[in-house]
Each structure stands twice: as C-alpha cells, then as structure tokens.
C-alpha positions as CSV (number, residue, x, y, z in Angstrom):
1,M,0.0,0.0,0.0
2,V,1.3,3.5,-0.9
3,L,0.0,6.7,0.7
4,K,1.6,9.8,-0.5
5,G,1.1,13.4,0.6
6,Q,-0.8,12.6,3.7
7,T,-1.5,15.6,6.0
8,R,-3.9,14.1,8.5
9,Q,-4.1,11.4,11.1
10,V,-5.5,8.2,9.8
11,P,-8.2,6.5,11.9
12,Q,-8.2,2.7,12.2
13,T,-8.3,1.5,8.6
14,P,-8.4,-2.2,7.6
15,F,-6.1,-3.1,4.7
16,F,-5.7,-6.9,4.8
17,T,-7.9,-9.8,5.8
18,T,-6.1,-13.0,6.9
19,P,-7.3,-16.0,4.9
20,S,-6.2,-18.5,7.6
21,D,-4.3,-18.5,10.9
22,G,-0.7,-17.6,10.4
23,L,2.5,-15.6,11.0
24,F,2.7,-12.4,9.0
25,R,5.4,-9.7,8.6
26,I,4.4,-6.1,8.2
27,S,7.2,-3.8,6.8
28,A,6.5,-0.1,7.0
29,Y,8.4,3.0,5.9
30,V,6.8,6.3,7.0
31,V,8.7,9.5,6.2
32,P,7.9,13.2,6.8
33,T,8.1,15.1,3.6
34,A,7.3,18.6,5.0
35,T,6.7,19.8,8.6
36,G,5.3,22.9,10.1
37,T,5.6,22.1,13.8
38,T,7.6,19.8,15.9
39,G,6.2,16.4,16.9
40,N,6.1,12.8,16.1
41,L,4.1,10.4,14.0
42,Y,2.9,7.1,15.4
43,P,2.1,4.4,12.8
44,D,0.5,1.4,14.6
45,F,-0.8,-1.9,13.4
46,L,-3.9,-3.6,14.9
47,Y,-4.7,-7.3,14.5
48,Q,-6.2,-10.2,16.4
49,D,-4.4,-13.3,17.6
50,E,-5.6,-16.2,19.8
51,A,-5.5,-13.9,22.9
52,G,-7.7,-11.2,21.3
53,P,-7.0,-7.7,19.9
54,E,-3.4,-6.6,19.7
55,Q,-1.5,-3.5,18.6
56,Q,2.2,-2.8,17.7
57,G,3.8,0.3,16.3
58,F,6.7,2.7,16.2
59,Q,7.6,6.4,16.4
60,V,8.8,8.7,13.6
61,Q,10.2,12.1,14.5
62,A,8.6,14.7,12.3
63,F,10.4,17.9,13.2
64,R,12.0,18.1,9.8
65,P,11.5,16.4,6.4
66,G,13.4,13.1,5.9
67,C,14.3,10.2,8.1
68,V,15.7,11.2,11.5
69,N,17.5,8.5,13.5
70,V,17.7,9.6,17.2
71,T,18.6,7.4,20.2
72,G,15.5,5.8,21.5
73,V,13.6,6.4,18.3
74,I,13.4,3.8,15.5
75,G,13.6,6.2,12.6
76,C,11.3,5.9,9.6
77,S,10.9,2.2,9.3
78,A,9.9,-0.9,11.2
79,V,9.3,-4.6,10.6
80,V,6.7,-6.2,12.8
81,A,6.0,-9.9,13.1
82,I,2.4,-10.8,14.1
83,R,0.3,-13.9,14.5
84,A,-3.2,-13.3,13.2
85,V,-6.3,-15.6,13.3
86,A,-8.3,-16.6,10.2
87,G,-10.8,-14.0,8.9
88,S,-9.4,-11.2,11.1
89,S,-8.4,-7.8,9.7
90,I,-5.0,-6.2,9.9
91,S,-5.5,-2.5,10.2
92,Y,-3.3,0.6,10.5
93,I,-3.6,4.0,12.2
94,V,-1.3,7.0,12.1
95,S,-1.6,9.4,15.0
96,F,0.2,12.7,15.8
97,D,1.4,14.1,19.2
98,D,-1.6,16.6,19.0
99,D,-4.5,17.4,16.7
100,N,-2.9,20.7,15.6
101,Q,0.3,19.2,14.4
102,I,0.9,20.0,10.7
103,T,3.0,17.3,9.0
104,T,3.0,16.0,5.5
105,Y,4.2,12.4,5.2
106,D,4.4,9.4,2.8
107,A,3.7,5.9,4.1
108,F,4.5,2.6,2.4
109,I,3.2,-0.7,4.0
110,V,3.6,-4.3,2.9
111,V,2.1,-7.4,4.5
112,E,3.7,-10.9,3.8
113,R,2.6,-14.3,5.0
114,L,5.5,-16.1,6.6
115,E,3.9,-19.5,7.3
C-alpha cells in the first residue's frame, strides 16, 4: 500500500484480511516530507491473535523532512511480526502528538505471510 502526501491522522483502517491463521510480517516506511511544527508520527498496526485484539507500532520524529534517527527512536521504518487468526483484519492507524500538528508524510506498507 502506498499513501503519498498525507496531511492528517488516519483512523483505524483495515487493509488486509487474513485467509487463515498464520504468522505475518508487516514492513513499513513512514517518512515526513514537510513539517510545520515539531512532533512525532505514530504508525500502529492492529490485529487479532488467539488472545484477542493486539497493537504494535513505532515512532517517527517529524520535526524536519526526511528520516531522523535519534537514540531511542526507531527512525522511519519498522518490521513487525504478528500472529493473526483466520478471517481477522489487519488495520493501521497514524496518529500525531496533538491534533494541531501539521505534517506531510508518505507511508509505504507491505504485509507478507510467513507460514
């Protein structure tokens, strides 16, 4: 999935339905392309395993365009392994530090079945 020129937070949005139980890898690259304020982006992935609803994500510093790698912050990309049950949706959200944050960003997300 490719999302270019995004300027708003993204509410929970399903983008893949699991055909059967399995292990999946989500690879994501989220990069600020223009910023107007300081702050962070928080891409998160929501899914359901045998224990119920789960969520994993990462933090992207958005105080300047480009990928910033700061101690304690992952940078612009993450690879997440999940176990999802059959028929459940894998969704994503992108949130900001606050509702008034102005950031333009691109997001690239791929889901792969591992087993």
